[in-house]
Structure formats: C-alpha cells, structure tokens
BATOR-535413 format. One record per residue (C-alpha): x, y, z; residue in one letter. Coordinates in nm, 4 decimals. Example, Ala and Ser with C-alpha at 12.3 -4.5 7.8 and 13.67 -1.06 7.14 Angstrom:
- 1.2300 / -0.4500 / 0.7800 / A;
- 1.3670 / -0.1060 / 0.7140 / S;
This chain:
- -22.0896 / -4.5352 / 12.5562 / M;
- -22.1821 / -4.1824 / 12.6636 / P;
- -22.4808 / -4.0480 / 12.4669 / P;
- -22.4019 / -3.8104 / 12.1840 / G;
- -22.3252 / -3.7864 / 11.8109 / N;
- -22.0363 / -3.9968 / 11.6804 / Y;
- -21.8408 / -4.0528 / 11.3568 / V;
- -21.7808 / -4.4173 / 11.2557 / V;
- -21.4826 / -4.4847 / 11.0262 / T;
- -21.3798 / -4.8161 / 10.8652 / A;
- -21.0796 / -4.8815 / 10.6436 / E;
- -20.8858 / -5.1758 / 10.5003 / A;
- -20.5972 / -5.2172 / 10.2581 / A;
- -20.7180 / -5.2114 / 9.8985 / G;
- -21.0505 / -5.0500 / 9.9834 / F;
- -21.1667 / -4.6910 / 10.0057 / S;
- -21.2269 / -4.5533 / 10.3540 / T;
- -21.5883 / -4.5501 / 10.4773 / F;
- -21.7075 / -4.2747 / 10.7099 / Q;
- -22.0546 / -4.2366 / 10.8623 / Q;
- -22.1218 / -3.9033 / 11.0309 / E;
- -22.3959 / -3.7976 / 11.2715 / N;
- -22.4411 / -4.1395 / 11.4309 / V;
- -22.6717 / -4.0614 / 11.7227 / S;
- -22.6204 / -4.2733 / 12.0354 / V;
- -22.8990 / -4.2450 / 12.2931 / L;
- -22.9168 / -4.3803 / 12.6464 / T;
- -22.9917 / -4.7534 / 12.6275 / R;
- -23.0160 / -4.7098 / 12.2481 / G;
- -22.9508 / -4.9760 / 11.9844 / D;
- -22.7446 / -4.8448 / 11.6915 / V;
- -22.6719 / -5.0245 / 11.3638 / T;
- -22.4309 / -4.8850 / 11.1027 / V;
- -22.4212 / -5.0709 / 10.7700 / N;
- -22.0641 / -5.0372 / 10.6428 / I;
- -21.9898 / -5.0889 / 10.2726 / T;
- -21.6270 / -5.0931 / 10.1622 / L;
- -21.5672 / -5.0360 / 9.7908 / K;
- -21.2535 / -5.1447 / 9.6075 / V;
- -21.0271 / -4.8455 / 9.5687 / G;
- -20.7264 / -4.6646 / 9.7047 / G;
- -20.6928 / -4.5822 / 10.0725 / V;
- -20.6758 / -4.2145 / 9.9752 / T;
- -21.0422 / -4.2278 / 9.8694 / E;
- -21.3097 / -4.1727 / 10.1329 / T;
- -21.6810 / -4.2434 / 10.1057 / V;
- -21.8471 / -4.0061 / 10.3518 / S;
- -22.2132 / -4.0440 / 10.4507 / V;
- -22.3418 / -3.7325 / 10.6255 / E;
- -22.7175 / -3.7908 / 10.6373 / A;
- -22.8509 / -3.9905 / 10.9305 / S;
- -23.1404 / -4.2240 / 10.8582 / V;
- -23.4092 / -4.3381 / 11.1010 / V;
- -23.2600 / -4.6188 / 11.3046 / Q;
- -23.4432 / -4.9505 / 11.3247 / V;
- -23.3453 / -5.1544 / 11.6285 / E;
- -23.2638 / -5.5016 / 11.4981 / F;
- -23.0899 / -5.6367 / 11.8093 / N;
- -23.3597 / -5.5981 / 12.0754 / T;
- -23.7332 / -5.6405 / 12.1225 / T;
- -23.7481 / -5.3927 / 12.4098 / T;
- -23.9809 / -5.0953 / 12.3688 / M;
- -23.8096 / -4.7787 / 12.4912 / S;
- -23.8334 / -4.4010 / 12.4877 / Q;
- -23.5580 / -4.1486 / 12.5503 / T;
- -23.5899 / -3.7901 / 12.6735 / V;
- -23.2925 / -3.6028 / 12.5292 / T;
- -23.0922 / -3.3201 / 12.6839 / G;
- -23.2707 / -3.0506 / 12.4818 / K;
- -23.6076 / -3.1641 / 12.6195 / M;
- -23.4627 / -3.1724 / 12.9714 / L;
- -23.3659 / -2.8065 / 12.9383 / Q;
- -23.6917 / -2.6822 / 12.7903 / E;
- -23.9652 / -2.8878 / 12.9594 / L;
- -24.1023 / -2.7407 / 13.2849 / P;
- -24.0683 / -2.9929 / 13.5690 / V;
- -24.2081 / -2.8436 / 13.8879 / L;
- -24.0643 / -3.1079 / 14.1210 / A;
- -23.7134 / -3.0875 / 13.9663 / R;
- -23.6971 / -3.4682 / 13.9668 / N;
- -23.5605 / -3.6138 / 13.6379 / P;
- -23.7387 / -3.9455 / 13.6946 / F;
- -24.0676 / -3.7582 / 13.6516 / T;
- -23.9926 / -3.7291 / 13.2781 / L;
- -24.0632 / -4.0997 / 13.2257 / V;
- -24.4315 / -3.9979 / 13.2440 / L;
- -24.3911 / -3.8663 / 12.8881 / L;
- -24.4074 / -4.2290 / 12.7733 / D;
- -24.7713 / -4.3226 / 12.7009 / P;
- -24.7152 / -4.6616 / 12.8658 / A;
- -24.6151 / -4.5013 / 13.1981 / V;
- -24.8846 / -4.4162 / 13.4532 / V;
- -24.8312 / -4.2195 / 13.7745 / N;
- -24.9011 / -4.4178 / 14.0936 / R;
- -24.7496 / -4.1759 / 14.3426 / Y;
- -24.9972 / -4.0165 / 14.5825 / W;
- -24.9469 / -3.6636 / 14.4483 / D;
- -24.7926 / -3.5924 / 14.1084 / I;
- -24.7222 / -3.2314 / 14.2045 / S;
- -24.5000 / -3.3408 / 14.4941 / H;
- -24.2511 / -3.5754 / 14.3248 / R;
- -23.9679 / -3.3842 / 14.4897 / N;
- -23.6224 / -3.5507 / 14.4780 / P;
- -23.6178 / -3.6041 / 14.8540 / F;
- -23.9430 / -3.8053 / 14.8394 / Y;
- -23.7628 / -4.1319 / 14.7782 / M;
- -24.0709 / -4.3334 / 14.6765 / Q;
- -24.1745 / -4.0856 / 14.4069 / S;
- -23.9032 / -4.1961 / 14.1599 / S;
- -24.0332 / -4.5555 / 14.1548 / N;
- -24.4011 / -4.4675 / 14.1952 / G;
- -24.4996 / -4.5381 / 13.8335 / V;
- -24.6494 / -4.8253 / 13.6370 / D;
- -24.4542 / -4.9146 / 13.3233 / V;
- -24.6682 / -5.1139 / 13.0820 / G;
- -24.8619 / -5.2778 / 13.3657 / G;
- -24.8866 / -5.2862 / 13.7432 / S;
- -24.5169 / -5.2361 / 13.8228 / T;
- -24.5198 / -4.9457 / 14.0728 / G;
- -24.2377 / -4.9865 / 14.3264 / G;
- -24.0918 / -5.2797 / 14.1331 / R;
- -23.9083 / -5.0953 / 13.8577 / N;
- -23.5310 / -5.0876 / 13.8260 / D;
- -23.3680 / -4.7445 / 13.8690 / L;
- -23.0275 / -4.6958 / 13.7053 / L;
- -22.7859 / -4.4026 / 13.7243 / L;
- -22.5196 / -4.4327 / 13.4537 / D;
- -22.5882 / -4.8059 / 13.4517 / G;
- -22.5577 / -4.8498 / 13.8302 / V;
- -22.8689 / -4.9653 / 14.0250 / P;
- -22.9799 / -4.7047 / 14.2804 / I;
- -23.3080 / -4.8617 / 14.3908 / G;
- -23.3584 / -4.9658 / 14.7526 / V;
- -23.6702 / -5.1812 / 14.7943 / D;
- -23.9491 / -4.9692 / 14.6411 / S;
- -23.7554 / -4.6431 / 14.6708 / R;
- -23.4825 / -4.4584 / 14.4869 / G;
- -23.1703 / -4.3769 / 14.6881 / S;
- -23.0692 / -4.0688 / 14.4890 / Y;
- -23.2147 / -3.8208 / 14.2411 / S;
- -22.9602 / -3.5995 / 14.0617 / P;
- -23.0202 / -3.2316 / 13.9811 / P;
- -23.2000 / -3.1712 / 13.6515 / M;
- -22.9139 / -2.9585 / 13.5142 / D;
- -22.6694 / -3.2462 / 13.5688 / A;
- -22.8691 / -3.4959 / 13.3604 / V;
- -22.7927 / -3.5687 / 12.9937 / Q;
- -23.0780 / -3.8085 / 12.9083 / E;
- -23.3597 / -4.0069 / 13.0683 / V;
- -23.4776 / -4.3364 / 12.9184 / A;
- -23.7576 / -4.5772 / 13.0089 / V;
- -23.7572 / -4.9402 / 12.8941 / L;
- -24.0756 / -5.1452 / 12.8989 / Q;
- -24.1071 / -5.5199 / 12.9392 / N;
- -23.9864 / -5.7426 / 12.7991 / S;
- -23.6415 / -5.6024 / 12.8564 / V;
- -23.3169 / -5.7673 / 12.7471 / D;
- -23.1596 / -6.0487 / 12.9476 / A;
- -22.9022 / -5.8107 / 13.0997 / E;
- -23.1805 / -5.6827 / 13.3276 / F;
- -23.3096 / -5.9172 / 13.5929 / G;
- -23.3255 / -5.7236 / 13.9168 / H;
- -23.6812 / -5.5972 / 13.8879 / S;
- -24.0308 / -5.7151 / 13.8006 / A;
- -24.1139 / -5.3950 / 13.6130 / G;
- -23.9627 / -5.1548 / 13.3649 / G;
- -23.6188 / -4.9966 / 13.3714 / V;
- -23.5758 / -4.6224 / 13.4351 / L;
- -23.2305 / -4.5002 / 13.3311 / T;
- -23.0716 / -4.1604 / 13.3956 / V;
- -22.7447 / -4.0637 / 13.2232 / S;
- -22.5367 / -3.7867 / 13.3763 / M;
- -22.3526 / -3.5129 / 13.1913 / K;
- -21.9746 / -3.5190 / 13.1660 / A;
- -21.6988 / -3.2700 / 13.1076 / G;
- -21.5742 / -3.1928 / 12.7555 / T;
- -21.2794 / -3.0155 / 12.5960 / N;
- -21.4592 / -2.6850 / 12.6524 / E;
- -21.5654 / -2.5266 / 12.9792 / Y;
- -21.9414 / -2.5164 / 13.0322 / H;
- -22.1627 / -2.4365 / 13.3275 / G;
- -22.5069 / -2.3268 / 13.4432 / T;
- -22.6534 / -2.1334 / 13.7338 / A;
- -23.0219 / -2.1316 / 13.8226 / Y;
- -23.2823 / -2.0391 / 14.0794 / Y;
- -23.6452 / -2.1515 / 14.1118 / F;
- -23.8631 / -1.9887 / 14.3732 / G;
- -24.2265 / -2.0001 / 14.4827 / R;
- -24.3807 / -1.7449 / 14.7181 / N;
- -24.7384 / -1.7265 / 14.8578 / P;
- -24.7628 / -1.3632 / 14.7429 / K;
- -24.7025 / -1.4663 / 14.3810 / L;
- -24.8783 / -1.8046 / 14.3730 / N;
- -25.2080 / -1.8582 / 14.1968 / A;
- -25.4954 / -1.9394 / 14.4342 / V;
- -25.5548 / -2.3068 / 14.5154 / S;
- -25.9281 / -2.2827 / 14.4435 / N;
- -26.0723 / -2.0400 / 14.1902 / S;
- -26.4148 / -2.0464 / 14.3632 / V;
- -26.3219 / -2.0013 / 14.7289 / T;
- -25.9980 / -1.8148 / 14.6458 / H;
- -25.8120 / -2.0186 / 14.9059 / T;
- -25.4532 / -1.8917 / 14.9080 / P;
- -25.1694 / -2.1207 / 14.8032 / N;
- -24.9147 / -2.1265 / 15.0875 / P;
- -24.6412 / -2.3158 / 14.8994 / V;
- -24.2991 / -2.1628 / 14.9489 / R;
- -23.9653 / -2.2959 / 14.8329 / N;
- -23.6234 / -2.1866 / 14.7137 / H;
- -23.4234 / -2.4121 / 14.4818 / V;
- -23.0881 / -2.2934 / 14.3527 / W;
- -22.7719 / -2.4494 / 14.2222 / G;
- -22.5300 / -2.4773 / 13.9356 / G;
- -22.3033 / -2.6999 / 13.7288 / T;
- -21.9517 / -2.6705 / 13.5897 / A;
- -21.7498 / -2.8996 / 13.3653 / G;
- -21.4353 / -2.8938 / 13.1576 / G;
- -21.1047 / -3.0617 / 13.0749 / P;
- -20.8337 / -3.1681 / 13.3206 / V;
- -20.6163 / -3.3143 / 13.0426 / L;
- -20.7482 / -3.2255 / 12.6990 / K;
- -20.8850 / -3.5248 / 12.5044 / N;
- -20.8047 / -3.7539 / 12.8000 / R;
- -20.9444 / -3.6530 / 13.1384 / L;
- -21.2494 / -3.4420 / 13.2218 / F;
- -21.4373 / -3.3227 / 13.5273 / T;
- -21.7986 / -3.2298 / 13.5975 / F;
- -21.9516 / -3.0856 / 13.9156 / F;
- -22.3084 / -3.0118 / 14.0163 / S;
- -22.4691 / -2.8718 / 14.3308 / Y;
- -22.8292 / -2.8030 / 14.4247 / E;
C-alpha cells in the first residue's frame, strides 16, 4: 500500500460499526489494528481517533523510516535519497567520500554497511522493485519525487533473499485528487563557497547547478492519477 494515513472501518449485521482513524502506514511498515465490534445497531459507530504507538507483532526485522517531512527539511548536499539511510545508527558509510554521494555515482547508493560488513551487498528497492546491479544502484530518483526512505536490518523477512546485507527501500510520490508541484534550484559557486582549509585559505573550486521540479494531480478523480518529476 502507498504510505500515508488511512481510515479502517469494520461492520457486520447486528453490531455497531467500528472506525479507526489516523492509521499511519509507513514504507515497509507493519501495522496492526485491533478491531472490537460491540453488539448494537448498524446506525451506531464507534470511532477511535487517537493513534497509539504501533508494536510490530508480525516481524522481527529492525527498521527505520525517513518520512516525507524529514525529506523536505533535512539538508542533503548530494541530493541522493539513499544517503538518508545514514540516519540509522546501525548504518555506516563505506563510500570513499561522503560529500560526493551524487546520484550519478552509482556505487554510492550501496556503499554502506547495515548492521555489519554489508557494503555493496545490500538490496536496493524502488517502490518494491529491485534496482541494484552487482554492487551498484542503477537509478537514484530526485529528492523532491521521494515520499519515504526505509532501511531494514538483518534478519529481514523471508520475502527478501536477493542480498547478503540490509534492504534500502525508496517509495516514490504519487498524484492525488489535488494538483501539487514543486520547483527548486541548488547552486554552488567558487565565489560564494567557504574555503577548503581555514589555515591555508585554499579556495573551494566546487561549482554545480541542480534544478528541477515535480507536478502531480488527477486524470480521473478518485481513480487515475499522474506524477512527473525532472531534475
């Protein structure tokens, strides 16, 4: 299911309707809703609005999810969403230069250890589809097109068997019943950069221009949606 907040409703003849609001579904998350139907008329509804802390009963996998709000607010210099897995304390960078994890450096996405020596042997998933090629990642989507990033440590569930390491999952955004979009530009110029060395005052020659945007909305309301991104 796409990540987001859902409403779960259960009803049966002779019982009052049960409704649980604010059920949060995260990428690779495990959600349990305890439904209690009380004897009563179908016109009665028991509505639960508060969301409690979810305990994952159906899996032993340790995981951490970076939500869309964090994706928008956290500064990621390389603009590579897979870099956000480093927020997990069990993930250690093994790429040669953490400041150059640019999306077009294909080995940077898989250059991490997840709960052990797993660099280059992790599984990379984009909306559930494997995108890893040997020790590299074949594609890194724009940051503004990503909904959530999740990292799963060993031992992962039996549905995963392609890799010898952890599982790095990226979920893409999708269109909704309302039109939404973004436009952005990130630039670095030697005239504005801080010096590389505060003692020798060696100039920092890094120069780049990153720009793009996203747009999404309905094609058929409540039925068909579209989402586009470019960087």
